[in-house]
C-alpha atoms as one frame of an Amber mdcrd trajectory, in Angstrom:
protein
 126.152 -62.930 -38.091 129.151 -63.913 -36.895 131.929 -64.730 -39.440 131.539
 -69.082 -37.838 127.466 -69.302 -39.334 126.076 -68.871 -42.852 124.615 -65.549
 -43.501 121.013 -66.479 -42.903 118.207 -64.872 -40.631 118.041 -65.994 -37.112
 115.316 -67.861 -37.648 115.998 -70.231 -40.781 118.892 -72.054 -38.893 116.497
 -71.621 -36.164 114.240 -74.208 -38.649 117.217 -76.529 -39.607 117.096 -79.142
 -36.864 113.240 -79.925 -37.225 114.416 -80.424 -40.858 117.123 -81.996 -40.303
 115.356 -84.363 -37.587 112.373 -85.363 -40.528 114.414 -86.304 -43.020 116.222
 -88.680 -40.986 112.994 -90.152 -39.480 112.338 -91.330 -42.985 116.463 -92.924
 -43.689 115.716 -94.698 -40.151 112.529 -95.861 -41.101 113.353 -96.970 -44.629
 117.068 -96.632 -45.828 117.095 -93.473 -47.689 115.077 -90.502 -48.253 117.321
 -88.274 -46.203 118.821 -86.042 -48.873 115.657 -85.737 -50.656 113.519 -83.977
 -47.426 116.519 -81.918 -46.925 118.296 -80.448 -49.572 115.020 -78.797 -51.306
 113.906 -77.576 -48.224 117.663 -75.870 -47.138 117.581 -74.745 -50.718 115.248
 -72.202 -50.535 117.716 -70.473 -48.753 121.191 -71.322 -49.309 122.458 -72.748
 -52.412 123.339 -76.019 -53.815 126.911 -75.711 -53.313 125.664 -75.113 -49.306
 122.881 -77.504 -49.437 124.369 -80.241 -50.798 127.708 -80.533 -48.446 126.001
 -79.504 -44.904 123.620 -82.918 -45.620 126.958 -85.147 -46.651 127.965 -83.794
 -43.723 125.209 -85.809 -41.730 124.646 -88.698 -44.239 128.038 -89.636 -43.339
 127.476 -90.678 -39.772 124.068 -91.628 -40.603 124.662 -93.662 -43.198 127.828
 -95.262 -41.423 125.772 -95.874 -38.967 122.867 -97.918 -40.379 125.437-100.083
 -42.251 126.928-101.310 -39.359 123.635-102.257 -38.060 122.435-103.732 -41.560
 124.642-105.165 -43.456 124.509-108.609 -43.011 121.359-108.277 -44.467 122.246
-106.558 -47.534 122.382-107.999 -51.204 126.172-107.452 -52.169 125.084-109.036
 -55.135 123.165-106.713 -56.603 125.277-103.315 -55.153 128.277-105.037 -57.439
 125.937-104.126 -60.297 124.995-100.563 -58.869 128.323 -99.522 -58.371 130.583
 -98.975 -60.991 127.992 -96.559 -63.253 127.874 -95.095 -60.038 130.983 -94.005
 -59.640 131.262 -93.209 -63.205 127.854 -90.498 -63.009 129.124 -88.892 -59.055
 132.817 -88.077 -60.977 129.798 -85.951 -63.764 127.219 -84.681 -61.051 130.087
 -82.835 -59.592 131.409 -80.990 -62.816 127.900 -79.981 -62.583 127.050 -78.814
 -59.353 130.109 -76.636 -59.870 129.296 -74.866 -62.982 125.139 -74.981 -62.864
 123.787 -71.647 -62.059 121.502 -71.030 -59.299 118.326 -70.323 -61.520 118.086
 -73.767 -63.032 119.992 -75.606 -60.719 116.639 -75.302 -58.392 114.623 -75.089
 -61.131 116.233 -79.151 -62.223 116.100 -79.818 -58.285 112.286 -78.543 -58.342
 111.197 -81.352 -61.174 113.266 -84.058 -59.986 111.174 -84.154 -56.347 107.916
 -83.203 -57.822 108.669 -86.179 -60.116 109.341 -88.280 -57.366 106.480 -87.234
 -55.344 104.637 -88.149 -58.647 105.749 -91.351 -58.856 105.153 -92.710 -55.075
 101.954 -90.902 -54.905 101.047 -93.625 -57.948 100.748 -96.155 -55.789 101.896
 -99.780 -54.987 102.902-101.628 -57.818 102.852-104.758 -59.176 106.391-106.473
 -57.774 107.800-107.645 -60.992 111.970-108.683 -61.493 114.047-106.166 -64.158
 116.752-107.430 -65.666 120.617-106.479 -64.194 121.374-104.168 -67.408 118.826
-101.445 -65.971 121.835-101.365 -63.697 123.807 -98.979 -66.015 121.441 -95.722
 -66.346 119.396 -95.809 -63.447 123.567 -96.030 -61.590 124.760 -93.034 -64.132
 121.713 -91.625 -63.437 121.047 -92.214 -59.194 125.087 -90.894 -58.952 124.339
 -87.288 -60.993 121.877 -86.508 -59.259 123.501 -87.524 -55.316 125.946 -85.177
 -55.817 124.186 -82.907 -58.252 120.856 -83.088 -55.016 122.249 -85.102 -52.361
 119.098 -87.642 -53.427 120.608 -90.510 -55.338 119.103 -92.934 -52.733 115.555
 -92.421 -54.369 117.246 -93.896 -57.881 118.862 -96.405 -56.617 115.648 -97.682
 -54.720 113.933 -97.605 -58.336 116.268-100.520 -59.130 116.620-102.145 -55.792
 112.297-102.519 -55.310 112.586-104.030 -59.189 115.115-106.638 -57.969 114.658
-107.160 -54.141 111.895-108.618 -52.547 112.378-109.063 -49.201 111.700-105.543
 -47.032 114.683-105.797 -44.730 117.406-106.758 -47.418 115.718-104.105 -50.048
 116.646-101.817 -46.967 120.261-102.486 -45.764 121.187-102.787 -49.469 120.244
 -98.956 -49.562 121.331 -98.318 -46.667 125.388 -99.940 -47.601 125.317 -98.382
 -51.188 123.854 -94.768 -49.788 126.736 -95.451 -47.298 129.127 -96.008 -49.883
 127.758 -92.641 -52.389 127.834 -90.287 -49.167 131.961 -91.520 -48.490 132.042
 -90.669 -51.945 130.695 -87.613 -52.756 132.042 -86.551 -49.590 135.813 -86.715
 -50.754 135.086 -85.415 -53.875 133.441 -82.545 -51.802 136.406 -82.123 -49.332
 138.952 -81.971 -52.593 137.330 -78.834 -54.213 136.635 -77.033 -50.794 132.714
 -77.194 -50.761 133.241 -79.710 -47.664 136.253 -76.723 -46.319 134.307 -73.472
 -45.189 133.624 -72.942 -40.885 130.087 -71.746 -41.432 129.447 -75.323 -42.998
 131.108 -77.219 -40.703 129.709 -75.672 -37.391 126.726 -75.713 -39.117 126.846
 -79.324 -39.607 127.991 -80.034 -36.023 124.942 -78.184 -34.659 122.524 -80.856
 -36.033 124.244 -84.320 -35.723 121.970 -84.198 -32.179 118.927 -83.831 -34.009
 120.512 -86.587 -37.216 120.620 -88.945 -34.274 117.477 -88.204 -32.887 115.660
 -88.181 -36.539 117.651 -92.001 -37.099 116.964 -93.504 -33.455 112.823 -92.230
 -33.711 111.767 -94.005 -37.983 114.506 -96.764 -36.717 111.086 -97.317 -34.177
 108.585 -96.295 -37.326 109.926 -99.430 -39.559 108.004-101.923 -37.682 105.117
 -99.833 -35.871 103.935 -98.379 -39.547 101.906 -99.071 -42.602 105.367 -98.118
 -45.329 102.382 -97.121 -47.913 100.607 -94.604 -46.139 104.426 -93.113 -44.708
 105.607 -92.660 -48.263 101.758 -91.246 -49.704 102.300 -88.591 -46.546 106.206
 -87.730 -47.578 105.045 -87.612 -51.275 103.155 -84.765 -50.439 105.564 -83.290
 -48.767 107.673 -83.864 -51.658 105.077 -82.573 -54.559 104.599 -78.990 -52.499
 107.736 -78.701 -51.825 109.011 -79.560 -55.277 106.728 -77.184 -56.739 107.335
 -74.120 -54.593 111.450 -74.895 -56.031 110.190 -74.490 -58.958 108.210 -71.494
 -58.725 110.991 -70.166 -57.449 113.526 -71.136 -59.610 111.315 -69.766 -61.648
 110.580 -66.083 -60.742 114.696 -65.950 -59.957 114.784 -67.213 -64.135 112.598
 -63.913 -65.112 115.142 -61.820 -62.878 118.007 -62.294 -65.046
């Protein structure tokens, strides 16, 4: 490969547009989840220090677009509850991302993705409001995970979905919160040099049309499809992908 492209086989680079389209279809339909689809798939072939900043660069455009369209419907009271803890978690997660070896990082990602997939498989639960106090542990964990794996949205949704009943308000609040998280992560990644490599920026620019295409398609699906059915399909993909990541990580650790 040339110096302007990452060192990867052609078929890996050819698969990236399909991964990105599927990930942002999810985001367009639900207001979260692009990273939890894209990062684990990309992490099979690239280190997390490449995969997470790459998806963050795409998220920067996608989330800004979504928030611009939806911010009027957001619940900013719940947004303010999560914000301080989220910022602290992002700071802690940055240190872990830079220093965590690839084997343990992949294993942690595999366990997290599998666990979240199983959580989705558990099915619809009776809606119950939780106390605002839970914004602190949820925000801290979400901030750490958002930097370490680029997948903080599902963590925030655990809290938001137990505070907000309306589907449109829930999606809008999630979009605004994830947008701020992505902007902060982008600044951190630029500051640490993780988001300044030419191959990463070239790939991100090439994937922008597929990101916009997936987002457009997902918006069309928002009202047309059953949310429960879509989430079950996503859960299956997450469990399978998470288990594969965990097995790959265990093989790497045995090799060490």
